[in-house]
PAZAPA-4460 file (N, C-alpha, C; in steps of 0.05 Angstrom, whole numbers, plus 32768, in hexadecimal, padded with zeros to 4 digits):
% residues 345
    n_x    n_y    n_z   ca_x   ca_y   ca_z    c_x    c_y    c_z   seq   type   mol
   9087   8605   88CD   9086   8622   88CD   9071   862B   88E1     1      M     A
   9078   863F   88F2   9066   8649   8907   9058   8662   88FD     2      N     A
   903F   865F   88F4   9031   8675   88E8   9027   8689   88FE     3      Y     A
   902B   8682   8917   9024   8695   892D   903B   86A8   8933     4      Y     A
   9053   86A2   8928   906B   86B1   892F   906F   86C9   891D     5      S     A
   9073   86E1   8928   9079   86F8   8917   9094   86F5   8908     6      P     A
   90A6   86E5   8913   90BF   86E0   8905   90BB   86D1   88EB     7      I     A
   90A8   86BE   88EB   90A1   86B0   88D3   9096   86C3   88BE     8      T     A
   9086   86D6   88C7   907A   86E9   88B4   9090   86FC   88A9     9      E     A
   90A2   8704   88BB   90B8   8716   88B1   90CA   8708   889E    10      L     A
   90D0   86EE   88A3   90E0   86DF   8890   90D2   86DE   8875    11      D     A
   90B8   86DA   8875   90A9   86D9   885C   90A9   86F4   884E    12      Y     A
   90A5   8709   885D   90A3   8724   8851   90BE   872E   8845    13      L     A
   90D4   8725   8851   90EE   872E   8847   90FA   871D   8832    14      T     A
   90ED   8707   882B   90F7   86F5   8817   90F8   8703   87FB    15      K     A
   9110   8703   87EF   9113   870E   87D4   910C   872C   87D2    16      D     A
   9110   873B   87E9   910A   8757   87E8   9122   8769   87E6    17      T     A
   913A   875D   87E8   9153   876D   87E6   9155   877B   87CB    18      A     A
   915C   8795   87CC   915D   87A4   87B3   9178   87A0   87A5    19      R     A
   918D   8797   87B4   91A7   8795   87A8   91B4   877A   87AE    20      Y     A
   91A6   8764   87A8   91B4   874A   87AB   91CA   8748   8797    21      P     A
   91E0   873B   879E   91F6   8739   878B   91F0   8723   8777    22      F     A
   91EA   872B   875E   91E4   8718   8749   91F5   871D   8730    23      R     A
   920A   872D   8733   921B   8733   871C   9229   871A   8712    24      A     A
   922D   8719   86F8   923A   8702   86EC   9254   870A   86DE    25      E     A
   9259   8725   86DB   9271   872F   86CF   927D   8744   86E1    26      T     A
   9296   874B   86DD   92A3   875F   86ED   9296   877A   86E9    27      R     A
   928F   8781   86D0   9282   879B   86CB   9267   879C   86DA    28      D     A
   9258   8787   86DA   923E   8787   86E8   9243   8789   8706    29      E     A
   9258   877D   8710   925F   877E   872C   9266   879A   8735    30      A     A
   9276   87A8   8725   927E   87C3   872B   9265   87D6   872B    31      V     A
   9253   87D3   8718   923B   87E3   8718   922A   87DD   8730    32      K     A
   9229   87C3   8738   921A   87BC   8750   9226   87CA   8769    33      W     A
   9240   87CA   876A   924E   87D7   8781   9246   87F4   8783    34      Q     A
   9247   8802   876D   9241   881F   876D   9225   8824   8778    35      Q     A
   9211   8814   876E   91F5   8818   8777   91F1   880F   8793    36      A     A
   91FC   87F8   879B   91F8   87ED   87B6   9206   87FE   87CB    37      A     A
   921D   8809   87C4   922C   8819   87D8   921C   8833   87DD    38      R     A
   9211   8840   87C9   9202   8858   87CD   91E9   8852   87DE    39      Q     A
   91DC   883C   87D8   91C3   8835   87E7   91CA   882E   8804    40      A     A
   91E1   8821   8808   91E9   881A   8824   91F0   8833   8834    41      L     A
   91FD   8846   8827   9204   885F   8835   91EB   886E   883D    42      A     A
   91D6   886E   882D   91BD   887B   8834   91AF   886C   884B    43      E     A
   91B1   8852   884B   91A4   8842   8860   91B1   8847   887B    44      I     A
   91CC   8846   887D   91D9   8848   8897   91D7   8865   88A1    45      V     A
   91D6   8878   888F   91D3   8894   8898   91ED   88A0   88A3    46      G     A
   91ED   88BA   88A4   9203   88CA   88B0   921C   88CB   889F    47      F     A
   9220   88B9   888C   9239   88B7   887D   923B   88CE   8869    48      V     A
   9226   88D3   885A   9227   88E7   8845   921A   8901   884D    49      D     A
   920D   8902   8864   91FE   891A   886B   9209   8929   8882    50      D     A
   9221   8923   888B   922D   8932   88A1   923C   894A   8897    51      S     A
   923B   895F   88A7   9249   8978   889F   9268   8973   889F    52      E     A
   9276   897D   888B   9293   897A   888A   92A0   8988   88A2    53      P     A
   92B5   897C   88AD   92C3   8988   88C3   92E1   8984   88BF    54      V     A
   92F1   8994   88CC   930E   898F   88CC   9314   897E   88E5    55      T     A
   9328   896C   88E4   932C   895A   88FB   9335   8967   8915    56      P     A
   9342   897E   8913   934B   898C   892B   9359   8979   893E    57      E     A
   936C   8969   8934   9379   8955   8944   9388   8961   895C    58      A     A
   9384   8955   8973   9391   895F   898B   939D   8948   899A    59      K     A
   93B7   8949   89A0   93C5   8934   89AF   93BE   8937   89CD    60      V     A
   93B3   8922   89D8   93AB   8922   89F5   93BF   8915   8A07    61      L     A
   93CE   8901   89FC   93E1   88F2   8A0D   93F4   88E3   89FB    62      D     A
   940B   88DC   8A05   941F   88CD   89F6   942F   88BC   8A09    63      E     A
   9433   88A2   8A01   9442   8890   8A12   9457   8881   8A00    64      M     A
   946F   887E   8A0B   9484   886F   89FD   9481   8852   8A06    65      D     A
   947B   8840   89F3   9477   8823   89FA   948E   8812   89F0    66      R     A
   94A5   881D   89EE   94BC   880E   89E6   94BF   880D   89C8    67      G     A
   94B2   87FA   89BB   94B4   87F7   899D   94A1   880A   898F    68      D     A
   948F   8816   899D   947C   8828   8990   9473   883E   89A3    69      Y     A
   9466   8852   8997   945B   8868   89A7   943D   8866   89A7    70      V     A
   9431   8868   89BE   9414   8868   89C1   940A   8885   89C6    71      L     A
   93FB   888F   89B2   93F3   88AB   89B4   93D4   88AC   89B4    72      R     A
   93C9   88BC   89C6   93AD   88C0   89C7   93A6   88DB   89BB    73      K     A
   9395   88DC   89A8   938D   88F5   899B   936F   88F8   899C    74      I     A
   9366   890F   8995   9349   8915   8993   9343   8921   8978    75      E     A
   932F   8916   896A   9328   891F   8950   930B   8929   8950    76      L     A
   9306   893F   8941   92EB   8948   893C   92E0   8939   8924    77      T     A
   92C9   892B   8928   92BD   891C   8912   92A3   8927   8908    78      T     A
   9297   8939   8917   927F   8947   890E   927E   8961   891E    79      S     A
   926C   8974   8917   926A   898C   8927   9264   8987   8944    80      P     A
   9259   8970   894A   9251   896A   8966   925E   8951   8971    81      A     A
   9274   8948   8965   9281   892F   896F   929F   8931   896E    82      A     A
   92AB   8927   8983   92C8   8924   8984   92CE   8907   898B    83      K     A
   92E3   88FC   8980   92E9   88DF   8984   9306   88DB   898E    84      M     A
   930A   88CE   89A5   9325   88C7   89AD   932F   88B0   899C    85      P     A
   9349   88B2   8995   9356   889D   8984   9371   8898   8990    86      V     A
   9378   887E   8992   9393   8877   899A   93A3   8870   8980    87      Y     A
   93BA   887D   897D   93CC   8877   8966   93E4   8868   8971    88      I     A
   93E8   8850   8967   93FF   8840   896E   9413   8841   8957    89      L     A
   942A   884E   895B   943D   8853   8945   9458   8845   894B    90      Q     A
   9460   8832   893A   947A   8825   893D   9491   8839   893B    91      P     A
   94A6   8833   8948   94BE   8843   8946   94D0   8839   892F    92      K     A
   94C5   883B   8918   94D3   8833   8900   94CF   8848   88EA    93      T     A
   94DD   8844   88D4   94DC   8858   88BE   94BF   8859   88B3    94      D     A
   94B7   8870   88AA   949D   8873   889E   94A1   887D   8881    95      S     A
   948C   887D   8871   9470   8878   8878   946A   885A   887A    96      P     A
   9457   8853   888C   9450   8838   8892   9433   8832   888A    97      L     A
   942D   8819   8886   9410   8812   8882   9402   8816   889D    98      P     A
   93E8   881A   889B   93D8   881F   88B3   93BF   880D   88B4    99      A     A
   93B6   8808   88CC   939E   87F8   88D0   938B   8807   88E3   100      V     A
   9372   880A   88DB   935D   8813   88ED   9354   87FB   88FD   101      L     A
   9357   87FD   8917   9351   87E6   8929   9338   87EC   8939   102      A     A
   9323   87DC   8936   9309   87E1   8942   9302   87CD   8959   103      Y     A
   92FF   87D8   8971   92F8   87C7   8987   92DB   87BF   8987   104      H     A
   92D4   87AA   8996   92B8   87A2   8998   92AB   87AC   89B2   105      G     A
   9295   87A0   89B9   9287   87A8   89D1   9298   87A2   89EA   106      H     A
   9296   87B4   89FD   92A6   87B1   8A15   92AC   87CD   8A21   107      G     A
   92C2   87CF   8A30   92C8   87E9   8A3D   92D2   87FF   8A2A   108      P     A
   92D8   87F7   8A11   92E1   880C   89FE   92FD   8806   89F4   109      G     A
   930A   881B   89EA   9323   8817   89DB   933B   8814   89EE   110      V     A
   9339   881E   8A07   9351   8820   8A18   935E   8804   8A1D   111      R     A
   934E   87F0   8A26   9359   87D6   8A2B   9364   87C9   8A12   112      M     A
   9358   87CF   89FC   935F   87C5   89E2   937B   87CD   89D9   113      F     A
   9385   87E4   89E3   93A0   87ED   89DD   93B3   87E9   89F4   114      V     A
   93AA   87DA   8A08   93BC   87D3   8A1E   93BD   87E5   8A36   115      G     A
   93A7   87F3   8A3B   93A5   8805   8A52   938D   87FD   8A63   116      L     A
   9391   8800   8A7E   937A   87FB   8A90   9369   8813   8A93   117      D     A
   9355   8812   8AA4   9342   8828   8AA7   934E   8842   8AB0   118      E     A
   9366   8840   8ABD   9373   8858   8AC7   9389   8862   8AB3   119      D     A
   938B   8855   8A9C   939F   885D   8A89   93BA   8852   8A8D   120      G     A
   93BD   883F   8AA0   93D6   8832   8AA5   93D9   8819   8A93   121      N     A
   93F1   880E   8A91   93F5   87F7   8A81   93E4   87E0   8A8C   122      L     A
   93D7   87D1   8A79   93C6   87BC   8A81   93D5   87A5   8A8E   123      L     A
   93CC   879C   8AA5   93D9   8787   8AB4   93C5   8770   8AB6   124      D     A
   93CB   875A   8AA8   93B9   8743   8AA8   93B2   873A   8A8C   125      G     A
   93A2   8726   8A8A   939B   871B   8A70   9389   872E   8A60   126      D     A
   938D   8731   8A47   937C   8742   8A36   9361   8734   8A32   127      P     A
   934D   8744   8A29   9333   8738   8A24   9332   872D   8A08   128      D     A
   931A   872A   89FD   9317   871C   89E3   9323   872B   89CC   129      Y     A
   932B   8744   89D0   9339   8753   89BB   9356   874A   89B7   130      H     A
   9361   873D   89CB   937D   8733   89CB   9391   8749   89C4   131      K     A
   938B   8762   89CB   939D   8779   89C6   93A6   877A   89A9   132      L     A
   9393   8774   8997   939C   8772   897B   93A6   878C   896F   133      F     A
   939F   87A3   897A   93AA   87BD   8971   93C8   87BD   8977   134      A     A
   93D0   87B4   898E   93EC   87B3   8995   93FB   879E   8984   135      V     A
   93EF   8787   897F   93FB   8773   896F   9400   877D   8952   136      E     A
   93ED   878C   8947   93F1   8797   892C   9408   87AB   892C   137      L     A
   940A   87BB   8940   941F   87CF   8941   943A   87C2   8943   138      C     A
   943C   87AC   8952   9455   879E   8954   945E   8792   8939   139      K     A
   944B   878F   8927   9452   8784   890C   9456   879A   88F7   140      R     A
   9459   87B3   8901   9462   87C8   88EF   944C   87DA   88E4   141      G     A
   9433   87D8   88EF   941E   87EA   88E6   941B   8802   88F9   142      F     A
   9414   8819   88EE   9409   882E   88FE   93EC   8827   8903   143      V     A
   93E4   8826   891B   93C9   881D   8922   93B9   8834   892D   144      V     A
   93A1   8838   8922   938F   884D   892C   9377   883F   8939   145      A     A
   9374   8841   8953   935F   8834   8962   934C   8848   896E   146      A     A
   9335   884D   8961   9323   8862   896B   9311   8858   8982   147      P     A
   9308   886A   8992   92F3   8864   89A6   92D9   8866   8997   148      E     A
   92CD   884E   8991   92B4   884D   8981   929D   8859   8991   149      I     A
   928C   8868   8983   9275   8875   8990   9265   8862   89A1   150      A     A
   925F   886A   89B9   924F   885C   89CD   9260   884B   89E1   151      C     A
   927B   884C   89DE   928C   883C   89F0   92A0   884E   89FE   152      F     A
   92AB   8844   8A14   92C0   8852   8A23   92BA   886F   8A29   153      G     A
   92CB   8881   8A1F   92C7   889D   8A24   92B0   88A9   8A14   154      E     A
   92A4   8899   8A02   928E   88A3   89F1   9273   8898   89FB   155      R     A
   9272   8891   8A14   9258   8888   8A20   924A   88A1   8A2C   156      Q     A
   9230   889F   8A2B   9220   88B4   8A38   921D   88AE   8A56   157      E     A
   9223   88C2   8A66   9220   88BE   8A83   9205   88C9   8A8C   158      I     A
   91F3   88B7   8A93   91D8   88BF   8A9B   91D7   88C6   8AB9   159      H     A
   91CC   88DC   8ABF   91C8   88E4   8ADB   91AE   88F2   8ADE   160      S     A
   91A3   88F2   8AF6   918B   8900   8AFB   9172   88F4   8AEF   161      G     A
   9173   88D9   8AEA   915B   88CC   8ADE   9145   88C8   8AF3   162      L     A
   914D   88C8   8B0B   9139   88C4   8B20   9138   88A7   8B29   163      G     A
   912E   88A2   8B41   912D   8887   8B4C   911A   8875   8B3C   164      E     A
   9124   885D   8B37   9113   884A   8B28   9116   884B   8B0A   165      G     A
   9124   885F   8B00   9128   8861   8AE3   9142   8855   8ADB   166      R     A
   9142   8842   8AC9   915A   8835   8AC1   9167   8843   8AA9   167      Q     A
   9181   8849   8AAD   9190   8857   8A98   9195   8844   8A80   168      A     A
   9190   884D   8A68   9195   883C   8A50   91B3   883B   8A4B   169      P     A
   91BC   8825   8A3E   91D7   8825   8A34   91DA   8839   8A1D   170      T     A
   91F2   8844   8A1A   91F6   8857   8A05   91F1   884B   89EA   171      T     A
   91FA   8832   89E6   91F6   8825   89CC   91D8   8824   89C5   172      C     A
   91C8   881B   89D9   91AB   8818   89D3   919F   8833   89CF   173      H     A
   91A5   8847   89DF   9199   8861   89DD   91A1   886E   89C2   174      Q     A
   91BB   886D   89BB   91C3   887A   89A2   91B7   886B   898A   175      A     A
   91B6   8851   898C   91AC   8841   8975   918E   8847   8970   176      A     A
   917F   8847   8986   9162   884C   8983   915D   8869   897A   177      T     A
   916D   887B   8984   916A   8898   897C   916F   889A   895E   178      Y     A
   9185   888D   8955   918B   888E   8938   9176   8881   8927   179      A     A
   916B   886B   8932   9155   885D   8923   913D   886F   8920   180      I     A
   9137   887F   8935   9120   8891   8934   9125   88A7   891F   181      M     A
   913E   88AB   8918   9145   88BE   8902   9147   88B0   88E7   182      L     A
   9142   8896   88E7   9143   8887   88CE   9160   8881   88C6   183      G     A
   9172   8881   88DA   918F   887C   88D4   9199   8867   88E8   184      K     A
   91B3   8866   88EB   91BE   8852   88FD   91D7   885C   890C   185      S     A
   91DC   8852   8923   91F4   8859   8932   920D   884F   8923   186      V     A
   9209   8839   8913   921F   8830   8902   9228   8846   88EF   187      L     A
   9215   8855   88E4   921B   886A   88D2   922D   887F   88DF   188      G     A
   9227   8885   88F8   9238   8898   8907   9255   888D   890A   189      M     A
   9256   8873   8910   9270   8867   8914   9280   8866   88FA   190      R     A
   9273   8860   88E3   9281   8860   88CA   928A   887C   88C2   191      V     A
   9279   8890   88C7   9281   88AB   88C2   929A   88B3   88D2   192      R     A
   929A   88AB   88EC   92B1   88B1   88FD   92CA   88A3   88F1   193      D     A
   92C7   888B   88E8   92DE   887C   88DD   92E8   8888   88C3   194      S     A
   92D6   8893   88B3   92DE   88A0   889B   92ED   88BA   88A1   195      M     A
   92E5   88C8   88B6   92F4   88E0   88BE   930F   88D9   88C9   196      R     A
   9311   88C2   88D6   932B   88B8   88DF   933D   88B1   88C8   197      L     A
   9332   88A4   88B3   9341   889E   889B   934A   88B8   888D   198      A     A
   9339   88CC   888D   9341   88E6   8882   935A   88F1   8891   199      D     A
   935A   88EF   88AB   9370   88F9   88BB   938A   88E9   88B6   200      Y     A
   9387   88CF   88B4   939F   88BE   88B0   93AD   88C6   8896   201      L     A
   939E   88CE   8882   93A9   88D5   8868   93BC   88ED   886B   202      K     A
   93B9   88FD   8880   93C9   8915   8883   93E3   8910   8892   203      T     A
   93E7   88F8   889D   93FE   88F2   88AD   9415   88E8   889C   204      L     A
   942C   88F4   889D   9443   88EC   888C   944D   88D0   8893   205      P     A
   9448   88C7   88AC   9452   88AC   88B3   9441   8895   88A9   206      E     A
   942B   889C   889B   9419   8888   8891   9418   8889   8872   207      I     A
   9419   8871   8866   9415   886E   8849   93F7   886C   8845   208      D     A
   93EA   8881   883B   93CD   8881   8838   93C2   886D   8824   209      A     A
   93D4   8861   8814   93CB   884D   8800   93CC   8831   880C   210      N     A
   93D4   882F   8826   93D6   8815   8833   93C8   8816   884E   211      R     A
   93AE   8819   884E   939E   881A   8866   938A   8803   8867   212      V     A
   938A   87F4   887C   9378   87DE   8880   9366   87E2   8898   213      G     A
   9354   87CF   889C   9342   87D1   88B3   933F   87B5   88BF   214      A     A
   933E   87B4   88DA   9339   879A   88E8   9328   87A0   8900   215      M     A
   9314   878F   8904   9302   8792   891B   92F7   8778   8925   216      G     A
   92EF   8778   893F   92E4   8760   894C   92C8   8767   8955   217      I     A
   92B5   8754   8950   9299   8756   8959   928D   8770   894E   218      S     A
   9283   8782   8960   9278   879C   8956   928D   87AC   8947   219      G     A
   92A7   87A8   894E   92BC   87B5   893E   92BF   87A8   8923   220      G     A
   92B8   878E   8921   92B8   8780   8908   92A2   878B   88F6   221      G     A
   928B   8791   8903   9275   879D   88F4   927E   87B8   88E9   222      M     A
   928B   87C8   88F9   9294   87E2   88EF   92A9   87DF   88D9   223      L     A
   92BC   87CC   88DC   92D0   87C8   88C7   92C2   87BF   88AD   224      A     A
   92AE   87AE   88AF   929F   87A5   8897   9292   87BC   8888   225      F     A
   9282   87CC   8897   9273   87E1   8889   9285   87F9   8882   226      F     A
   9299   87FE   8892   92AC   8814   888A   92B9   880D   886F   227      H     A
   92C3   87F5   886D   92D1   87EC   8854   92BD   87EB   883D   228      A     A
   92A4   87E3   8843   9290   87E1   882E   928A   87FD   8822   229      A     A
   928D   8812   8832   9286   882D   8829   929F   883F   8823   230      L     A
   92B7   8834   8827   92CF   8845   8825   92E5   8835   8817   231      D     A
   92EA   883C   87FD   92FE   882E   87EE   931A   8832   87F7   232      W     A
   931F   8845   8809   933A   884A   8813   9344   8833   8825   233      R     A
   9331   8822   882F   9339   880B   883E   9341   87F5   882B   234      I     A
   935B   87ED   882C   9366   87DC   8817   9366   87BE   881F   235      K     A
   9363   87B8   8838   9362   879C   8841   9352   879B   885B   236      A     A
   9343   8785   885F   9330   8784   8876   9333   8769   8884   237      V     A
   9333   876A   889F   9330   8752   88B0   9317   8755   88C1   238      V     A
   9305   8742   88BE   92ED   8741   88CE   92EF   872A   88E2   239      L     A
   92ED   8730   88FB   92EE   871B   8910   92D4   871C   8920   240      S     A
   92C8   8704   8923   92AF   8703   8932   9298   8714   8927   241      G     A
   9298   8717   890C   9282   8725   88FF   9281   871C   88E2   242      Y     A
   9274   8705   88DD   9271   86FC   88C1   925C   86E7   88C0   243      F     A
   924D   86E6   88AB   9236   86D4   88A8   921D   86E3   88A3   244      G     A
   9209   86D7   8897   91F1   86E5   8890   91E2   86EF   88A9   245      N     A
   91D6   8706   88A7   91C9   8713   88BE   91B3   8702   88CA   246      F     A
   91A5   86F3   88BA   9190   86E2   88C4   919A   86CC   88D7   247      R     A
   91B4   86C4   88D3   91BF   86AF   88E3   91CB   86B8   88FD   248      D     A
   91D0   86D2   8900   91DE   86DB   8918   91D1   86F4   8924   249      N     A
   91D2   870A   8916   91C7   8723   8921   91A9   8721   8926   250      I     A
   919A   8714   8915   917E   8712   8918   9175   86F9   8927   251      L     A
   9188   86E7   892C   9181   86CD   8939   9186   86CE   8957   252      A     A
   9195   86E2   8961   919D   86E3   897D   9197   86FF   8988   253      L     A
   9199   8701   89A3   9196   871B   89AF   91B0   872B   89AB   254      H     A
   91AF   8743   89A1   91C6   8753   899C   91C1   8770   89A6   255      H     A
   91D6   877F   89AA   91D4   879B   89B0   91C6   87A9   8999   256      C     A
   91B6   87BD   899F   91A7   87CB   898B   91B8   87D8   8976   257      T     A
   91D1   87DD   897C   91E2   87EB   8968   91E9   87D9   8950   258      C     A
   91E2   87BF   8952   91E7   87AD   893C   91D2   87AF   8925   259      N     A
   91BD   87BF   892A   91A6   87BF   8917   91A5   87D9   8907   260      F     A
   91A0   87D5   88ED   91A0   87EB   88DA   9185   87EC   88CC   261      I     A
   9175   8800   88CF   915B   8801   88C2   915C   87FD   88A4   262      P     A
   914E   87EA   889A   914C   87E6   887D   9163   87D7   8870   263      G     A
   9176   87CC   8881   918D   87BF   8875   9186   87A7   8864   264      L     A
   9173   8797   886C   916C   877F   885C   915F   8787   8842   265      L     A
   9156   87A0   883F   914B   87A9   8826   9162   87AE   8812   266      Q     A
   917A   87B1   881C   9192   87B4   880B   919C   8798   8803   267      I     A
   91A1   8788   8818   91AB   876D   8813   91B5   875F   882C   268      G     A
   91BB   8745   882A   91C6   8736   8840   91E4   873A   8840   269      E     A
   91F2   8730   8855   920F   8733   8855   921C   8725   883D   270      M     A
   9211   870F   8835   921C   8701   881E   921A   8711   8804   271      E     A
   9209   8725   8804   9208   8738   87EE   921B   874F   87F3   272      D     A
   9219   875B   880B   9229   8773   8811   9246   876F   8812   273      L     A
   924F   8756   8816   926B   8750   8816   9277   8756   87FB   274      V     A
   9266   8757   87E6   9270   875F   87CC   927B   877B   87CB   275      G     A
   9273   878C   87DE   927E   87A7   87DF   929B   87A8   87E9   276      L     A
   92A5   8791   87F3   92C1   8790   87FB   92D3   8786   87E5   277      L     A
   92C7   8778   87D2   92D6   876C   87BC   92E1   8782   87A9   278      A     A
   92F8   877D   879D   9309   8766   87A0   9320   876A   87B3   279      P     A
   931C   877A   87C8   9331   877F   87DB   9337   8767   87ED   280      R     A
   934F   8765   87F8   9356   874E   8809   9344   874E   8822   281      P     A
   9339   8736   8828   9327   8733   883F   932E   8719   884D   282      L     A
   9332   871B   8867   9336   8704   8878   9320   8703   888D   283      L     A
   9314   86EC   8892   92FF   86E8   88A5   930A   86D6   88BC   284      V     A
   9309   86E0   88D4   9310   86D0   88EC   92F5   86C6   88F8   285      E     A
   92F3   86AC   88FD   92DA   86A1   8908   92E1   868B   891C   286      A     A
   92D9   868F   8935   92DC   867B   8949   92C8   8664   8944   287      G     A
   92D2   864C   8944   92C1   8635   893F   92AD   8631   8956   288      E     A
   92B2   863D   896D   929F   863C   8983   9292   8657   8989   289      R     A
   9293   8669   8976   9286   8683   897A   9268   8680   897C   290      D     A
   925C   8687   8993   923F   8682   8996   922E   8697   8987   291      P     A
   923A   86AD   897E   922B   86C3   8972   922A   86C0   8954   292      I     A
   9240   86B7   8948   9242   86B4   892B   9248   8697   8925   293      F     A
   9233   8687   8920   9237   866A   891C   924A   8664   8905   294      P     A
   925C   8651   890A   9271   864C   88F6   9265   8642   88DC   295      I     A
   924E   8634   88DD   9242   862A   88C4   9239   8642   88B3   296      E     A
   922E   8657   88BF   9225   866E   88B0   923E   867D   88A5   297      S     A
   9253   867E   88B5   926C   868B   88AB   9276   867D   8892   298      V     A
   9277   8663   8893   9282   8654   887C   9271   8657   8863   299      R     A
   9256   8657   8867   9244   865A   8850   9247   8676   8844   300      A     A
   9249   868B   8855   924C   86A6   884A   9268   86A9   883E   301      C     A
   927C   869C   8848   9297   869E   883D   9298   8690   8821   302      Y     A
   928A   867A   881E   9288   866D   8804   927C   8680   87EF   303      Q     A
   9266   868D   87F8   925A   86A1   87E5   926D   86B8   87DF   304      R     A
   927D   86C0   87F3   9290   86D5   87EE   92A5   86CD   87D9   305      T     A
   92AD   86B4   87DA   92C0   86AB   87C6   92B4   86AC   87AA   306      Q     A
   929B   86A6   87A8   928E   86A7   878E   928C   86C4   8784   307      E     A
   9287   86D7   8796   9285   86F3   878E   92A0   86FD   8785   308      I     A
   92B5   86F6   8793   92D0   86FF   878B   92D8   86F5   876F   309      Y     A
   92CF   86DD   8768   92D4   86D2   874E   92C7   86E3   8738   310      K     A
   92B0   86EF   873E   92A2   8700   872A   92B3   8718   8724   311      V     A
   92C2   8721   8738   92D4   8739   8734   92EE   8731   8725   312      F     A
   92F0   8718   871D   9308   870F   870F   931F   870A   8722   313      G     A
   9319   8706   873C   932E   8702   8750   932F   86E5   8758   314      T     A
   9347   86DA   875A   934A   86C0   8766   9347   86C2   8784   315      D     A
   9332   86B6   878F   932E   86B9   87AC   9346   86B0   87BD   316      P     A
   9356   869F   87B3   936D   8696   87C2   9381   86AC   87C6   317      R     A
   9380   86C1   87B5   9393   86D7   87B8   9389   86EC   87CB   318      D     A
   936F   86EF   87CE   9364   8706   87DD   9353   86FD   87F6   319      K     A
   934A   86E4   87F7   9338   86DC   880C   9345   86C7   881E   320      L     A
   933E   86C8   8838   9347   86B3   884A   9333   86B1   8862   321      Q     A
   932F   8698   886A   931E   8693   8881   932F   8685   8897   322      L     A
   9331   8691   88AE   933E   8685   88C5   9329   867B   88D8   323      D     A
   9320   8662   88D5   930D   8656   88E7   931E   8649   88FD   324      A     A
   9320   8656   8914   9333   864D   8929   9323   8640   8940   325      F     A
   9330   8630   8950   9323   8622   8966   931F   8634   897F   326      P     A
   930D   8647   897C   9308   865A   8992   92EC   8664   8991   327      G     A
   92E7   8679   89A0   92CC   8685   89A2   92CB   86A0   8995   328      G     A
   92BD   86B2   89A3   92B9   86CD   8999   92D1   86DE   89A2   329      H     A
   92E6   86DD   8992   9300   86E9   899A   9312   86EC   8982   330      E     A
   9326   86FD   8985   933B   8700   8971   934C   86E6   896F   331      I     A
   9353   86DF   8957   9366   86C9   8954   9382   86D4   894F   332      S     A
   9386   86E2   8939   93A0   86EE   8934   93B4   86DB   8928   333      G     A
   93AF   86C1   8927   93C3   86AE   891D   93C8   86B1   88FF   334      R     A
   93B5   86BD   88F1   93B8   86C1   88D4   93B5   86DE   88CC   335      V     A
   93A4   86EC   88DB   939B   8707   88D2   93B1   871C   88D1   336      S     A
   93C4   871C   88E4   93D9   8730   88E5   93EB   872D   88CC   337      Y     A
   93F2   8714   88C6   9403   870F   88AF   93F3   8715   8895   338      D     A
   93D9   8710   8895   93C9   8716   887E   93CA   8734   8877   339      F     A
   93C6   8745   888B   93C7   8762   8887   93E3   876A   887F   340      L     A
   93F7   875F   888B   9413   8766   8884   9419   875F   8867   341      A     A
   940E   8749   885E   9413   8740   8842   9405   8752   882E   342      R     A
   93ED   875A   8834   93DD   8769   8820   93E1   8787   8822   343      H     A
   93EC   8791   8838   93F1   87AD   883B   940F   87B4   883A   344      L     A
   941F   87A0   8834   943C   87A4   8834   9444   87B5   881C   345      A     A
***
């Protein structure tokens, strides 16, 4: 142990300080834990319960016929000072259909993720680590809602006039530190936006509001995790490239500032907070060579998740699945699409 290291001191100071570790032994105790932990988590992330109510004021910006489905770009109002572009991928089949909220990770934003290049034309070439999973889900019969997550793509801040020698901050870093100075998090803004999107989806006749899932990769996996933890309307979840205790990944490596939530460890570790997803269907995609989320940590956290689901009286084999695939920090899809189809059918 290195007593000169501030990390050693922080590890010591945070030991056994979580206010909501999952220690329930019965289903009733687990449900009471969920109610208390969910409220505490909402307060920690911020923006979820304290934003002014707004009407979505949905506006169609563009529409493309993609053969088997229609790709529609819309704009939603999510707060009095925020609008969010969203791509809706709708199969040309009978409705109402199940829907999936699809969350992209760090990168150029949502456009490439739905098969468009920077100029809005059809993507020509190999997809990135997202593997166009929004398109793949749509091909399997889901209405897919893919939002432009705050700080990416069209939702980046364009800095100008900073003067020579002044380096412009990334939008993620600037928004995250600004939110931290308010005692909140940029994740809270993203979850609030996602909740407003879920509100809007409920109004669409082509969607069955009782069959809505969420899937995300990397930072989008983070959003899928916390959105589902705070919103019971999400009926099934796929987390790709975002699973394992925070000390093993988020706190062990260099990450974008938007990954950090003030006070989160005072609520609990991921192996505690995953109890907020139970007993809903959950699939974890984990690349065995993912350098960000070590597979050993993923397996340990998944084992704890199985134990938690049993407390809810659920057979983990019915609701849980781990796809540890021979890849890196990327979408697999070899199990996840069928998993969502099975549980949202």
